Phi, psi and omega in degrees: 000134184275142178297158186294327184285357179283121182250162176279127178253146183235146182278176180266161175298159176297154174239090186218167166208181189295343183263006181296123178257328178235126178250114175266130183243125177258183180280286181200134179307138173292176179306313185293320181293316178298324183290324185257004178055047183218132169302134174060043186278340180298129183297331177275355178281136188262017182306303188296323177293314177298307182294329174298318179297322183290320184261357175079038185221127178276101184276336191298314182277001179283150169298157191301310177304331176287322174305309185295320180290328176288332177288318175299320179294342180246018170067033177252131176240162184224143170188185186232153177281337177258124178283314171198157180197163172273134180202133173266128177078204181245354182288135180305322181298345177263007178292127178226155172046052182275150172248135182271151178283162173281075187293324180292322174299318179294314183302321185291338180273358186248088193298335186255011184291135182246324189214145173246126181245136179253122181275084179101170184293314180298316177300321177299313180302308181288322179291323183285337171294317179295332184260017181306318181269008186287328186077207185244040184285335183232151170293137174258126180239126170266113178265149172296131179308137171281354183294144167295349176283339179265107196261035170283161178298144179306317181301322178290316173302312178299322175305319173293319179293326184295343177300333180298338173306331180304327186259348182273333184272122179299128179275143181264000000 
C-alpha cells in the first residue's frame, strides 16, 4: 500500500517544432522541476551543461525560455515518456502506476526527426515499449542519465551525449 502523501505527478508539454531533428525523452520531471515548471531545473542535473556542449552553446546562464528557444534553433526537442504517474520524491525507481505519453503521435508530427534519444534507463525502458510498433524509421540513442543520481563521471556522460551531433549536423 502506498503512503497517502504520494501524489500524481504530470509531465510538461513537449518542446518541439517542425525542424526538430533530435528528440530527447526523459522519464518524468523531478520535484524541483515540477515546482519551477521547468525541464531539468535541479541545479545538480547536468542536462543543460551536456546538451550545451553538444550544440556548442553555454545554456546554463541563460533564462529558461531562452534555453528552450536555443534548443529549438539547434533542432533539439524535449519531452518525457511518462504523462503522469504516482511517485514519492524524484527518483525514477519510485514511479508507479504510470500512463505513457503519445510518443508515436508526436513522432509522426515531426517531419525532420532523425533520432530519438532516451535520457537514462527508465526513459529508455518505458519509451521502447511505447515505440514497439514504430519500427526502425529513426535512430534510437540511449544517453547516460543527466541525473545526479547516476554517478558516473561527467566526461563519460559527455562522451555518450556528443553522439547526438551526428543527427544535428545537416548532411550534404
